[in-house]
N, C-alpha and C positions, 0 to 999 in steps of 0.2 A: 628453439621452440617457436612455433608459428604463433603470432599474435592474432587471435580471432576477433579482437575488438574492432568495431567500425564506428566512425564518427561522421556526422554530416551537420553543417551549419548553414543557416539561411543568409546568403550574401548577394547583394545586387539583384534581388528578385529571383533567385534560384537556389535550390538545394545543392550544396557543394560538399563532396566527400573530402575529408581531411585525414591524413595519416594519424593513427591513434596516439602516436608519441609526439605530436606537434600541438602547440597551443592554439586555442580557438577563441579565447576572449582576452581582452586587455586586463591588466592588473587593476584598472580603475572601474571595471564593471561592478555595478552595485550588487549584483548577485553574489560576486566573490567577496566584496568588501563588507557587505552588510546582510547577506542572506536574503536580499530583497527580491524574491522571485518565487515561482511555483514549479512543481514537477509532477510527472506521472511515471509509473513503472508498469509496463505492459508485457504480458507473456507472449512469446513467439512460439507458435505451434506449427510444425510443418512448413517453415519459412513464410508464415503468414501471421497476422495480428488480428484474429477474429473478434476480439473484444475491444478493438480500438474506439468505436463510437462512444461507448460508455465512459471511457477514460478522457476522450476529448471534451465531452460534456462536463465532466468534473473539473478538468483543467480550466475550462472557460469560467466555471463558477468560482474556482479558487482565485483566478486572475481578477474577477469582478470584486471579490472581497478585499483584494489588495489594491483596488483601483489601478490595475495594471492593464495596459492594452494587450489584448490577445491578438496574435498574428492571424488567426482564423484557420478553419479546417483545411482549406486548400494547401496552405503552407505546411501544416503538420503532416498531411498525407504525402506531400512531396518529400519531406524529410524521412518519413517512415519508409516510403518506397526506395529512397536512395540507400538507406542502411541495409535494407533487406535484399537488395540486388546481389545475387550470387551467394546468399546465405545457404548453408547446408541444411536441407529439410530434415535431416536426421539429428540435428543438434538443437536441443531446447535452448532458447535464448530469452533475454529480457531487454526490451527497449526502454530507455529512460528519455523522456522529453523534458527539456529544461526551457523555461521562459523567465528571463530576468528583466529588470528595469534598464538594463544596459548602462549607458553613461548618464541617463537622466536628462534633465534640462530640456525636455521636449524632443530628445533624440529617440530613434527607433529602439524597441526592446531587442534583446538578444534571444534567438531561438535556435536550439540545436537538439539533435537526437544522437544517442549513444546506444549501440547494440553490443552485447557481450553474452557469452554462454552462461547458463545458470550455474552458480557455484555448486561444487560437489556436496558441500554441507547442506545446502538447501534441498538437493535431491534426496539426501539421506533422511532429512526431517520429513519429507513427504511420506515416506514409507515407514520409518521407525518411530515417528512421533517426537514430541518435545517435552522437556521439563520446564516448568514455568514458576516464577515467583510473582507475588503481588506487591506492588509499590504504590505509595500514595503520590498523587500528582499535586496535591496542595491547594486544590480549588473546590468549592462547593459544586455539586452536580448541576445546579441550574445557573451558575454564575456566567459561564462563557456565552450562553445564548443572549445575555443582556449586556455583553461587553465586546462590541465589535472590534475594539482595538487588540483583543487577544486572538483574533482570527480563528475562532472555533469553526471547524468544518472546512478549513482551507488546508490544502497539502502544500505547505511552504518549504522553501529551502532551509529554513531555520530548524534543523534537526539535531542540534547539539545535545539537547536534553534527551531526546529519544536514543541517540547513540550512547550517551553516558549511562542511561538505564540498562541498555544491553550489555555494556562493559561491566556494570555492577552485577548483573545477573551472571555473567560468565565467571566473575570472581567468586561467586557463591556456588558455582558448579551447575548453573541452570542455563537453558538455551534461550529463554525469552521471558517477557514481562507482560503482566496485565496491570494497567494503571487503575487506581481507584480514586474516588472523590474523597473529600474530607469526611463525609458521612459514611463512607465505606461502600458506595455504589460502584458497580463495575463500569469502567469507561471503555478502554480499547487497549490494544497492544501498540508498541512503538511503530510497527509497520503492518498492523493487521487489525481485523475486526473480531470481536469475541462472539462466538456462537455456542450455545449449550442446548442439550436435549433433556427435557423433563416431562414425564408422563406422556410421551409420544409427540410432544410439541417442540419445534425448534424455536429458540429464543435468541434475541440480540438486544443490546441496550438502545434506548431512544436517542435520536440525533439531538434532542434538546439539551443533552449534556455537553454539547460542543464537540462531539467526536466527528471524525471524518466519515462521510457517507461511503460505505464500502461497496465498490462495484461488484466484487465477487460474492459478497454476502447477498446483494440484491439479486444476482443471477441465481444463487442457490435457493433463495426463498421463492423466487418466481417458478423455478423448476419443481420445487417441493409442492407448491400450490397446484401446479399442473398435474402432479402425481397424486393429488389428494392428501398430501401430508400437511397437517396444520402448522402454522408459524405464528409468532407473536413478538411484538416489540415490548420488552419488559424491563423495568428498572430493577436489576438484580443486584445481589450482594455476593461476597466471596462465599458465604455460607450456602447460597444457592448453587454456586459452582461445585462446592464440596458434595452437595446432595444430588447433583445432576447425574443422569445416566451416562452422559458423555460431554466433553468440552473440546472445542476446536479453536485454534487461531486461524482465521481465514484471510487469504490474500491472493492477489492475482498470480504471482509467480510460484508461491508455495502451495496454493490451493487450500485444502482443509488439513492442517497439521493437527493430529490428535494430541491432546495434552495427556501424557501418561503419568506425570508427577506434578502436583500442585503444592507449592510451599513445602517441598520436601516429603510430601505424603504421596505414595503411589496410588493411582486410581485407574479404573478400567474405562472402557468405552461402550460396554453393553453390546458389543458386536455391531455397532451402528456406523462406524467410520466407513466401511465399504460401501454402504448405501449412499452416504453423503458424497463420497468421491464419485460414485456412479452418476449422481445427479449433476455434479459439476462437469463431468466428462461428456455429457450428452451433446 
């Protein structure tokens, strides 16, 4: 079986491709030992990364929140170009950019890019939709915006809780999760932004809750506004999702995945998912 994965690391002022089965960081890298770093996942369409600028902007903000030196757009674009060289335009892929504190102590950060095909399960969820359960994150909705040490709004490598939530969902027969605050406000998914439609308006939770600014959600809302479709940033609850005309988990690689089951209760999408996917595909 051919390994389609591609890896490139920044070394000695250049993007260097490395065989996917060979190590690229030392065991003492702080990204590995402490999760001290940030990352981005970027959809590859037709052997290109059309939404790269928005992801680089968010990566830079995440690095700033961690007081981590960003290697800069020139380096990231060189790494992206390196992994995309020779990629099959007919294969949907995902690039993950990783930035870690490296060895620390004033030494340069580690920067690398990984490209791989989109998993078949993700492709299935794009078209078939997903079942979702709600789980409490254990913080008040307004707490993280006043607690910079919790790194609200940063896309960090510390994803153990997110992955544990997805495993818990799988054990309960669900595909994904929507986190809620102590008061029951909607926050976000482990790897996605929550969007719902009610009375013809697209809604998403406020960033003041400490959620990650969704690049795909921002693109969706911008294109909806261009099409004359109203949008709103709304502090919602699970009851709002139950009463909504449609609910989606939105992310760069999966696009708008329709929630067809919420906490074990089947729900429809009011025929709205096709128009939302069309907006994202423009």
